C-alpha positions in Angstrom: -70.4 -0.7 -2.8 -69.1 2.1 -1.6 -69.2 5.9 -3.0 -68.2 8.7 -2.1 -70.6 12.2 -1.4 -69.5 15.6 -2.0 -71.8 18.6 -0.9 -71.5 21.5 -3.5 -71.7 25.1 -2.8 -73.9 26.8 -5.5 -74.3 30.1 -3.8 -78.1 31.2 -3.2 -79.2 28.0 -5.0 -79.7 24.8 -2.7 -77.0 22.5 -2.4 -76.5 19.7 -4.8 -75.3 16.5 -3.6 -73.3 14.8 -6.4 -72.7 10.9 -5.7 -69.3 9.7 -7.2 -69.4 5.7 -7.4 -66.4 3.7 -6.1 -64.1 2.6 -8.4 -65.2 -1.3 -7.7 -68.9 -0.3 -8.6 -67.6 1.5 -11.9 -66.8 -1.5 -13.5 -69.3 -2.5 -16.3 -71.7 -5.7 -15.3 -69.2 -8.0 -17.4 -66.6 -7.0 -15.3 -64.5 -5.0 -18.0 -63.0 -1.9 -17.1 -63.4 0.9 -19.1 -67.1 1.2 -20.2 -68.0 5.0 -20.4 -69.7 6.0 -17.2 -72.1 8.0 -18.4 -74.4 8.2 -15.0 -71.6 10.9 -14.3 -72.7 13.4 -17.0 -74.6 16.1 -15.3 -75.0 19.7 -15.2 -74.0 22.1 -12.5 -75.2 25.5 -11.5 -72.5 27.9 -10.6 -72.6 30.6 -7.8 -73.4 33.3 -10.6 -76.5 31.4 -12.1 -74.2 29.8 -14.8 -74.0 26.1 -16.2 -71.5 24.1 -17.1 -71.6 20.5 -18.1 -69.5 17.8 -16.6 -68.5 14.4 -18.4 -66.3 11.9 -18.3 -63.2 12.5 -20.7 -63.3 10.5 -24.2 -60.3 10.0 -26.3 -61.7 12.5 -29.1 -61.3 15.4 -26.2 -57.7 15.6 -26.5 -57.6 18.4 -28.9 -60.1 20.5 -26.2 -58.2 19.5 -23.5 -54.8 20.6 -25.3 -56.6 24.3 -26.3 -57.8 24.3 -22.0 -54.4 23.9 -20.8 -52.9 26.4 -23.5 -55.4 29.1 -22.3 -54.4 28.8 -18.8 -52.3 31.7 -17.1 -49.0 30.7 -16.3 -49.6 31.0 -12.9 -52.7 28.4 -13.3 -50.5 26.2 -15.0 -47.8 26.6 -12.5 -49.8 25.8 -9.5 -51.4 22.6 -11.8 -48.4 21.1 -12.7 -45.8 22.6 -10.3 -43.6 24.1 -13.0 -44.0 26.3 -15.9 -42.6 23.7 -18.5 -44.9 20.9 -19.5 -45.7 19.2 -22.3 -49.1 20.2 -23.5 -49.7 17.6 -26.2 -48.4 14.7 -23.3 -50.4 16.0 -20.7 -53.8 16.1 -23.1 -53.1 12.5 -24.3 -52.9 11.2 -20.9 -55.6 13.1 -19.5 -58.1 11.4 -22.1 -56.4 8.0 -22.0 -58.3 6.8 -19.4 -59.9 3.2 -18.2 -62.5 4.7 -16.4 -61.4 2.5 -13.1 -58.1 3.2 -12.1 -57.9 6.6 -14.3 -60.7 8.9 -14.6 -61.1 12.5 -15.8 -63.8 14.6 -15.6 -64.4 17.7 -17.5 -66.2 20.7 -17.3 -67.7 22.3 -20.5 -69.5 25.8 -21.3 -71.9 25.3 -24.4 -72.6 21.7 -23.8 -71.1 18.8 -23.7 -68.9 19.3 -27.0 -68.3 22.8 -25.9 -65.2 24.8 -24.5 -63.4 22.9 -21.8 -63.2 25.1 -18.8 -61.8 22.7 -16.1 -60.8 19.1 -15.3 -60.5 16.9 -12.3 -59.0 13.8 -12.5 -57.8 10.6 -10.7 -54.8 8.1 -11.2 -54.6 5.2 -9.2 -51.4 4.5 -7.8 -51.1 0.4 -8.0 -53.2 -1.9 -5.9 -53.4 0.4 -3.2 -56.6 2.4 -2.2 -54.3 5.7 -3.0 -54.7 7.8 -5.9 -52.9 11.3 -7.3 -55.8 13.6 -7.6 -55.6 16.7 -9.6 -57.9 19.6 -10.2 -57.8 23.0 -12.4 -60.3 25.6 -13.6 -59.9 28.1 -16.4 -58.8 31.3 -15.2 -62.2 33.2 -16.3 -64.1 30.5 -13.8 -61.9 30.5 -10.9 -64.1 31.9 -7.9 -67.4 31.1 -9.3 -67.6 27.5 -7.6 -66.5 25.3 -10.1 -63.2 23.6 -8.4 
């Protein structure tokens, strides 16, 4: 199965390669989509030496995602959603309503895997095509630290 490899910039630390499996490789062995991909959980070192925990979103993350989105500056929210007006509850609900194959959201946390959301990335596959909408956002306080 194919996979994408991303070389991350971690400043003075040695570059770390993060491997993300292809969508077909993320299906569980019984061929049922939606199994939690625990193999995507990892800790990442930022440029300043701090760490964040990255893990796939779960349905119980909705309130954390809402708090994260509310905490974004107006400019960050405008750049992420291409506008100022957004239904935070709806966006958070959709972000955590994932099947782990056609829709995956990765969240970045400070304070461990149950801590505070400080970033998020997701893709939503567009039909049967090999195309997807991809979004990334980082909390204002961590922008420029090597997370996004």
